[in-house]
N, C-alpha and C positions, 0 to 999 in steps of 0.2 A: 912658906906660915903651916903652923903644926898646927896640931890635929884637932886640939883647942881652938884657938882662933879660927879653924874654918867652921868648927860649932859654935863658936861664938858669934862670929859671922853671919851664918846660913839662918839661925835666931834671929839677929839683927835683919836682915830682912825680909822673914818671915814678920816681923814683926811691925819695921818702917816702911815699906815698900808693899808689902799684898795686906800690911795690917789684918792679920790673920785674927779673926776671933776667939780661936780655938788653944788660944799657948799658955795656955794654964796646963795643957796635958804632953806638953814637950819636955820631951826626951829624949836618950838614946834606944831607946825603945819602943818608943811611939811612930804606931804604924802611921806614914803620910796618910791612905785615905780613910783609916777606917777609925782612928784617933781625931788626930788631928783636922779631917773635913776637907782635905784638897782632893781637888778634882782633876783631871787628864789639864786642862788648862792653866788652874795656880801652879801644877805643877813645873810647866814647860816659863810663865813667866818667872819661875824661880830659878830655873836652871839661866834662862837669858839673865838672868840677874845677879847671878855667880860669874855670867860669863864678861858683865859689863862692867860691876864692880869688883869683881877679885881678880879681873882676866886670867879665869881658870876656862881654857876651852874646852868646848864637850862636842864631839864628834855627835852625830846623829848617828853611825854607824854602830857606835858604842852603846848607846843605851837600849836596856832594854830592864822589863818591869823590875827583875828580880835587885837589880841597882836602886831604885824607887822604893823598893819595901817600906823603910824604915829610916829615922831618921840615921841610924848606925850605917845600914849600906847604904846610904847617899855621900853620909862622911868620907865612906872609906869605899868610896867610886871614888867622889871629888879628892881626894888625899894622894888616890894613883895616879890622878889624872895629871895631879900637880907636879908629881914627882916624875912622873913621865917626859912631860914637860920640861924641869929643869937639865930633863938628860939625855935630851935634843939637842 
């Protein structure tokens, strides 16, 4: 999956699965907490959908707040995880 496809997939999950009302603020520099108003439970739900719908494993031990700060850091993080799985 390309980075652009990842971005679109995360947007689709936020729209269709989480029904996030703040998607008008969605862009790569949008902060998950401050701009999209996602709390920790919503972020966990997003990561669960990433695992189930996209098949990208997100191990608990690699999660850190810096990876979940903006849409860009989240997509970069997921892209790295995806590439690591491909090379495993």
